[in-house]
Residue frames relative to the residue before (quaternion, step in Angstrom):
aa qw qx qy qz dx dy dz
M 1.0000 0.0000 0.0000 0.0000 0.00 0.00 0.00
F 0.7843 0.2113 -0.1083 0.5732 3.58 0.82 -0.99
P 0.4838 -0.6439 0.4882 0.3362 3.57 -0.98 0.67
P 0.4587 -0.7085 0.4594 0.2767 3.61 -0.81 0.89
D 0.8801 0.0126 -0.0273 0.4738 3.56 -1.10 0.90
K 0.4482 0.6720 -0.4725 0.3526 3.56 0.86 0.87
T 0.3661 0.7265 -0.5072 0.2845 3.59 0.98 0.76
T 0.1053 -0.7729 0.6229 0.0589 3.52 -1.07 0.73
P 0.4553 -0.6913 0.4802 0.2902 3.58 -0.88 0.85
I 0.2850 -0.7239 0.6044 0.1718 3.51 -1.17 0.65
V 0.2932 -0.7511 0.5665 0.1701 3.55 -0.75 1.04
L 0.1237 -0.7973 0.5899 0.0327 3.52 -0.70 1.15
P 0.4857 -0.6233 0.5032 0.3498 3.57 -1.10 0.55
P 0.6490 -0.5491 0.3487 0.3945 3.62 -1.09 0.59
E 0.6122 0.5664 -0.3574 0.4203 3.62 1.03 -0.68
A 0.6017 0.5827 -0.3547 0.4155 3.58 1.17 -0.54
Y 0.7858 0.2659 -0.1558 0.5363 3.60 1.01 -0.71
Y 0.7491 0.2227 -0.1763 0.5985 3.59 1.28 -0.04
P 0.1961 -0.8542 0.4698 0.1062 3.60 0.34 1.26
S 0.5739 0.6070 -0.3889 0.3884 3.62 1.13 -0.42
L 0.5796 0.5780 -0.3803 0.4306 3.58 1.23 -0.11
A 0.5145 0.6369 -0.4291 0.3815 3.58 1.19 -0.31
P 0.5401 -0.6646 0.4030 0.3228 3.61 -0.77 0.96
Y 0.6633 0.5022 -0.3269 0.4483 3.61 0.94 -0.78
V 0.6187 0.5211 -0.3473 0.4743 3.62 1.09 -0.60
Q 0.6505 0.5105 -0.3132 0.4670 3.57 0.94 -0.87
Q 0.6472 0.5140 -0.3159 0.4660 3.57 0.98 -0.83
Q 0.6464 0.5108 -0.3237 0.4652 3.60 0.97 -0.77
L 0.6388 0.5250 -0.3248 0.4592 3.60 0.99 -0.81
I 0.6730 0.4829 -0.2944 0.4766 3.57 0.93 -0.89
E 0.6571 0.5114 -0.3175 0.4537 3.60 0.90 -0.86
A 0.6463 0.5127 -0.3251 0.4623 3.60 0.97 -0.79
A 0.6745 0.4821 -0.2975 0.4734 3.58 0.93 -0.85
E 0.6406 0.5124 -0.3268 0.4693 3.61 1.02 -0.74
T 0.6369 0.5210 -0.3240 0.4669 3.59 0.99 -0.80
E 0.6432 0.5165 -0.3155 0.4690 3.57 0.95 -0.90
S 0.6608 0.5116 -0.3042 0.4573 3.59 0.95 -0.87
K 0.6584 0.5019 -0.3093 0.4679 3.60 0.94 -0.83
Q 0.6519 0.5047 -0.3135 0.4712 3.59 0.98 -0.81
A 0.6495 0.5108 -0.3154 0.4666 3.58 1.00 -0.79
D 0.6367 0.5172 -0.3287 0.4682 3.60 1.02 -0.74
A 0.6452 0.5085 -0.3177 0.4735 3.59 1.01 -0.79
A 0.6533 0.5033 -0.3113 0.4722 3.59 0.99 -0.81
L 0.6201 0.5359 -0.3361 0.4641 3.59 1.07 -0.72
K 0.6456 0.5175 -0.3200 0.4616 3.57 0.92 -0.88
T 0.6600 0.5002 -0.2996 0.4738 3.59 0.94 -0.88
A 0.6664 0.5054 -0.3062 0.4546 3.60 0.89 -0.90
N 0.6523 0.5052 -0.3191 0.4663 3.59 0.99 -0.76
Q 0.6375 0.5185 -0.3237 0.4690 3.58 1.06 -0.73
E 0.6865 0.4681 -0.2816 0.4799 3.59 1.05 -0.72
A 0.6335 0.5668 -0.3341 0.4072 3.60 1.06 -0.68
T 0.6378 0.5569 -0.3411 0.4083 3.60 0.94 -0.79
P 0.6974 0.4359 -0.3069 0.4789 3.67 0.74 -0.83
A 0.6242 0.5461 -0.3509 0.4347 3.61 1.01 -0.70
A 0.6543 0.5006 -0.3189 0.4687 3.59 0.98 -0.76
K 0.6665 0.5054 -0.3009 0.4580 3.59 1.03 -0.74
T 0.7257 0.4532 -0.2529 0.4517 3.59 1.03 -0.74
A 0.4221 0.6759 -0.4980 0.3419 3.62 1.19 0.03
A 0.3972 -0.7754 0.4481 0.2004 3.57 -0.51 1.23
G 0.7767 -0.2304 0.1827 0.5570 3.58 0.99 -0.66
P 0.8047 -0.3056 0.1901 0.4721 3.55 -1.24 -0.32
L 0.6736 0.4887 -0.3102 0.4596 3.60 1.11 -0.53
D 0.7042 0.4303 -0.2534 0.5047 3.58 1.26 -0.26
T 0.3267 0.7728 -0.4923 0.2318 3.59 1.13 0.50
G 0.5146 0.6604 -0.4191 0.3514 3.62 1.15 -0.37
T 0.6415 0.5245 -0.3298 0.4524 3.58 0.99 -0.82
A 0.6848 0.4689 -0.2831 0.4806 3.57 0.88 -0.95
D 0.6373 0.5295 -0.3299 0.4523 3.59 0.98 -0.84
T 0.6678 0.5030 -0.3031 0.4575 3.56 0.88 -0.95
A 0.6657 0.4941 -0.3091 0.4660 3.59 0.90 -0.88
G 0.6551 0.5124 -0.3116 0.4596 3.58 0.99 -0.80
I 0.6707 0.4844 -0.2980 0.4761 3.55 0.97 -0.84
K 0.6181 0.5267 -0.3480 0.4684 3.60 1.04 -0.69
S 0.6466 0.5074 -0.3149 0.4746 3.56 1.01 -0.81
S 0.6469 0.5101 -0.3087 0.4754 3.58 1.00 -0.85
L 0.6362 0.5254 -0.3187 0.4665 3.56 1.01 -0.85
A 0.6530 0.5067 -0.3172 0.4650 3.59 0.92 -0.88
G 0.6389 0.5234 -0.3216 0.4630 3.58 1.04 -0.75
R 0.6699 0.4886 -0.2966 0.4739 3.55 0.97 -0.84
I 0.6201 0.5257 -0.3417 0.4716 3.59 1.07 -0.70
A 0.6473 0.5094 -0.3201 0.4680 3.60 0.97 -0.84
T 0.6486 0.5077 -0.3176 0.4698 3.59 0.97 -0.82
A 0.6537 0.5102 -0.3134 0.4628 3.59 0.94 -0.88
A 0.6441 0.5173 -0.3268 0.4591 3.60 0.98 -0.78
K 0.6467 0.5039 -0.3189 0.4756 3.58 1.00 -0.79
R 0.6503 0.5096 -0.3174 0.4655 3.59 0.98 -0.81
R 0.6333 0.5168 -0.3370 0.4672 3.61 1.04 -0.72
L 0.6284 0.5271 -0.3316 0.4662 3.58 1.01 -0.79
E 0.6511 0.4993 -0.3101 0.4802 3.59 0.94 -0.87
S 0.6464 0.5291 -0.3133 0.4518 3.57 1.00 -0.84
V 0.6483 0.5137 -0.3167 0.4643 3.59 0.93 -0.87
K 0.6746 0.4911 -0.3005 0.4619 3.58 0.88 -0.92
A 0.6597 0.5048 -0.3089 0.4632 3.59 0.97 -0.83
R 0.6533 0.5107 -0.3159 0.4610 3.58 0.98 -0.83
I 0.6369 0.5182 -0.3270 0.4678 3.59 1.00 -0.79
A 0.6541 0.5053 -0.3185 0.4642 3.59 0.93 -0.86
A 0.6640 0.5023 -0.3026 0.4639 3.59 0.95 -0.85
D 0.6610 0.5008 -0.3099 0.4651 3.59 0.94 -0.85
N 0.6515 0.5134 -0.3204 0.4574 3.58 0.94 -0.86
A 0.6596 0.4992 -0.3077 0.4701 3.58 1.01 -0.79
K 0.6680 0.5160 -0.3051 0.4410 3.57 0.94 -0.88
Y 0.7854 0.3481 -0.1688 0.4833 3.57 0.85 -0.97
A 0.3924 0.6919 -0.5057 0.3341 3.60 1.21 0.27
S 0.2746 -0.7535 0.5717 0.1732 3.55 -1.19 0.47
P 0.4675 -0.3654 -0.7454 0.3038 1.63 -0.62 2.42
P 0.6587 -0.5101 0.3609 0.4191 3.59 -1.20 0.41
S 0.5442 -0.6309 0.4538 0.3161 3.53 -1.08 0.79
P 0.5276 -0.6506 0.4344 0.3311 3.61 -0.96 0.73
D 0.7160 0.4160 -0.2637 0.4948 3.60 1.14 -0.46
A 0.2779 0.7925 -0.5017 0.2072 3.60 1.21 0.39
N 0.6541 0.5193 -0.3235 0.4448 3.59 0.94 -0.83
E 0.6596 0.4999 -0.3092 0.4684 3.60 0.94 -0.86
L 0.6494 0.5093 -0.3129 0.4701 3.57 1.02 -0.79
A 0.6324 0.5197 -0.3310 0.4696 3.59 1.05 -0.72
I 0.6376 0.5098 -0.3265 0.4764 3.59 1.01 -0.75
A 0.6518 0.5062 -0.3120 0.4708 3.59 0.96 -0.83
A 0.6483 0.5098 -0.3168 0.4685 3.58 1.01 -0.80
S 0.6325 0.5266 -0.3268 0.4646 3.57 1.02 -0.77
K 0.6489 0.5070 -0.3106 0.4748 3.57 0.97 -0.85
A 0.6543 0.5107 -0.3127 0.4617 3.59 0.92 -0.88
D 0.6403 0.5183 -0.3219 0.4667 3.58 1.04 -0.75
R 0.6498 0.5027 -0.3191 0.4725 3.60 0.98 -0.79
E 0.6452 0.5117 -0.3222 0.4671 3.59 1.01 -0.78
A 0.6377 0.5133 -0.3235 0.4746 3.59 1.03 -0.75
S 0.6486 0.5098 -0.3143 0.4696 3.59 1.00 -0.80
F 0.6444 0.5116 -0.3176 0.4714 3.59 1.00 -0.80
A 0.6435 0.5147 -0.3211 0.4668 3.58 0.96 -0.84
Q 0.6467 0.5006 -0.3209 0.4776 3.60 1.01 -0.74
A 0.6139 0.5340 -0.3475 0.4661 3.60 1.06 -0.67
L 0.6384 0.5124 -0.3255 0.4732 3.60 1.02 -0.72
V 0.5992 0.5393 -0.3494 0.4774 3.58 1.12 -0.65
D 0.6631 0.5099 -0.3035 0.4563 3.58 0.91 -0.92
V 0.6311 0.5167 -0.3273 0.4772 3.60 1.04 -0.75
A 0.6632 0.5026 -0.3079 0.4613 3.60 0.92 -0.88
K 0.6282 0.5231 -0.3375 0.4668 3.60 1.03 -0.71
A 0.6487 0.5052 -0.3147 0.4742 3.58 0.99 -0.81
E 0.6412 0.5171 -0.3203 0.4679 3.59 1.00 -0.80
L 0.6315 0.5233 -0.3305 0.4671 3.59 1.00 -0.76
K 0.6472 0.5040 -0.3184 0.4751 3.60 0.97 -0.79
R 0.6367 0.5284 -0.3286 0.4554 3.59 1.02 -0.80
V 0.6770 0.4798 -0.2952 0.4737 3.58 0.89 -0.90
A 0.6369 0.5224 -0.3297 0.4613 3.59 0.98 -0.80
A 0.6501 0.4981 -0.3195 0.4766 3.60 1.00 -0.75
A 0.6485 0.5134 -0.3196 0.4624 3.59 0.98 -0.80
V 0.6450 0.5030 -0.3193 0.4785 3.60 1.02 -0.78
A 0.6499 0.5299 -0.3182 0.4423 3.58 0.99 -0.81
L 0.6501 0.5238 -0.3136 0.4525 3.59 1.14 -0.61
K 0.5938 0.6043 -0.3606 0.3901 3.63 1.15 -0.47
């Protein structure tokens, strides 16, 4: 029925098997990360504006929960902004590394770009871990204030 051993390979462009190489996909990834970073910066600005009056209005040692909560919220917003910036850097580094790797012929600095992208990804993951720690600390302080 089928002719024996008459298969021929089909050469596909890299975008066919790795869709993240498509320019519109890369642009969407960068735009999403930039939007997240801008929103995090706006939230940080708001949190810092709210933290200053809360620290001033703490009546005394028994009212430190309000100041603590405001300070931790401000710290959390700062960590979220840092994590968003690290994710943006990671996305850009990964795109540069992928473009270098899948170029025809591959770029001579593809390996260095891949190492830089890996480092940027680890830094983004670490920044997100710091966000998670700050969220847990905020929950701890909120629980302590609720017990008072």
